C-alpha positions in Angstrom: -20.6 0.9 -69.9 -21.0 -1.0 -66.6 -17.3 -2.1 -66.7 -16.2 1.5 -67.4 -18.0 2.6 -64.2 -16.4 -0.2 -62.2 -12.9 0.8 -63.6 -13.6 4.4 -62.8 -14.7 3.5 -59.2 -11.5 1.6 -58.7 -9.4 4.4 -60.1 -10.8 7.0 -57.7 -10.8 4.6 -54.7 -14.5 4.0 -54.4 -15.7 0.5 -53.5 -17.0 -1.5 -56.4 -20.8 -2.0 -56.3 -20.2 -5.6 -57.4 -18.3 -6.4 -54.2 -20.2 -4.3 -51.7 -22.0 -6.1 -48.9 -25.7 -5.6 -49.2 -26.3 -5.9 -45.4 -25.3 -3.0 -43.2 -23.0 -3.8 -40.3 -24.4 -2.9 -36.8 -22.2 -3.4 -33.8 -19.1 -5.6 -33.2 -18.5 -9.3 -34.1 -18.2 -11.7 -31.2 -14.6 -12.5 -32.0 -13.7 -8.7 -31.8 -15.3 -8.4 -28.4 -13.5 -11.5 -27.2 -10.1 -10.2 -28.4 -10.7 -6.9 -26.5 -11.7 -8.7 -23.3 -8.6 -11.0 -23.6 -6.3 -8.0 -24.0 -7.9 -6.3 -20.9 -7.5 -9.5 -18.9 -3.8 -9.8 -19.8 -3.1 -6.2 -18.8 -5.0 -6.6 -15.5 -3.1 -9.8 -14.8 0.2 -7.9 -15.2 -0.9 -4.7 -13.4 -2.8 -5.9 -10.3 0.0 -7.8 -8.5 2.3 -4.8 -9.0 -0.2 -2.5 -7.5 -0.7 -4.8 -4.5 3.1 -5.0 -4.0 3.3 -1.2 -4.2 0.6 -0.9 -1.5 2.4 -3.3 0.8 5.7 -1.4 0.3 3.9 1.9 1.1 2.4 0.4 4.3 5.8 -0.9 5.4 7.4 2.5 4.8 4.6 4.1 6.8 5.1 1.7 9.7 8.9 2.4 9.7 8.1 6.2 9.8 5.6 5.7 12.6 8.2 3.8 14.6 10.6 6.7 14.2 7.8 9.0 15.3 7.3 6.9 18.4 11.0 7.2 19.2 10.8 11.0 18.9 7.5 11.3 20.8 8.8 9.2 23.7 12.0 11.3 23.9 10.0 14.5 23.9 7.6 13.1 26.5 10.5 12.1 28.8 12.3 15.5 28.3 9.1 17.4 29.1 8.8 15.4 32.3 5.1 14.9 31.8 5.1 11.6 33.6 7.3 13.0 36.4 10.9 12.0 37.2 11.8 11.5 33.5 9.4 8.7 32.8 8.4 7.4 29.4 4.7 7.2 28.3 3.1 3.9 29.0 0.8 3.7 25.9 0.2 5.3 22.5 -3.1 6.7 23.9 -1.1 8.6 26.6 1.2 10.1 23.9 -1.9 11.2 21.9 -3.6 12.6 25.0 -0.6 14.7 25.8 -0.2 16.0 22.2 3.0 14.2 21.3 1.3 12.0 18.7 -1.4 13.0 16.2 -4.8 11.4 16.0 -4.1 9.3 12.9 -4.2 6.1 14.9 -7.4 4.1 14.8 -9.3 2.9 17.9 -7.1 -0.2 18.1 -3.8 1.7 17.5 -3.9 0.9 13.8 -2.3 2.9 11.0 -1.7 2.2 7.3 -2.5 -1.6 7.6 -0.3 -2.1 10.8 -1.3 -2.5 14.4 1.0 -0.8 16.9 1.5 -1.7 20.5 3.6 0.2 23.0 4.7 -1.3 26.3 6.6 0.3 29.2 6.8 -2.2 32.0 9.1 0.2 33.9 8.5 3.7 32.5 11.6 5.0 34.3 13.8 2.5 32.6 12.6 2.1 29.0 9.8 1.2 26.6 9.3 -0.9 23.4 6.8 -0.9 20.6 5.8 -3.4 17.9 4.2 -2.9 14.5 2.6 -6.0 13.0 0.6 -6.2 9.8 -3.1 -6.4 10.3 -3.4 -9.1 7.6 -0.1 -10.9 6.8 0.8 -11.0 3.1 -1.9 -8.4 2.3 -1.1 -5.2 4.2 2.5 -6.1 4.8 5.1 -8.8 5.0 7.5 -7.4 7.6 7.1 -7.0 11.4 8.9 -4.1 13.2 10.2 -3.6 16.7 11.6 -0.4 18.2 12.7 0.5 21.8 14.2 3.3 23.7 17.5 2.8 22.0 15.9 4.1 18.8 16.9 1.1 16.6 14.1 -0.2 14.4 14.3 -4.0 14.0 12.4 -6.1 11.5 11.4 -9.8 11.1 9.7 -11.6 8.2 8.5 -14.7 9.9 6.6 -13.3 12.9 6.6 -10.4 15.5 10.0 -8.7 15.6 11.9 -8.6 18.9 15.0 -7.0 20.2 17.1 -9.7 18.5 15.6 -9.0 15.1 17.5 -7.7 12.1 18.2 -4.0 12.5 16.6 -1.8 9.9 18.8 1.1 8.7 
């Protein structure tokens, strides 16, 4: 009779009482937890560098866009004759104060991981601006330079200058 019950249990898919574990299982085994943690670590090792590279690329794109904005703001400033006699603005703060730039720059002329500096030794003749990463290799790899000619130049090894590679 007992073997008939076991055969019947197997035929309908029930576990056999002869092979059932008498202890109930609460929680996960250590090896299962270690496998899950290993999988998460592998996924993180793959994903995090890609996310950091994407952030650097976004910061660099923002810096290029800001350089283009500086070119436009300086051209509008000179056309409006705010400085008198067709002068360029001498600083980023002057462009912000006159409404040609927005207030997205920080206190130290920072924006999107880059620090910007604008110089106009002779405001009647021209100006130049540099964009350098706040933390090299973290917020960006490239340095940018733009002047009144409107050409954005870049350098990888240090602050960009007028002789840097032109960015198109």
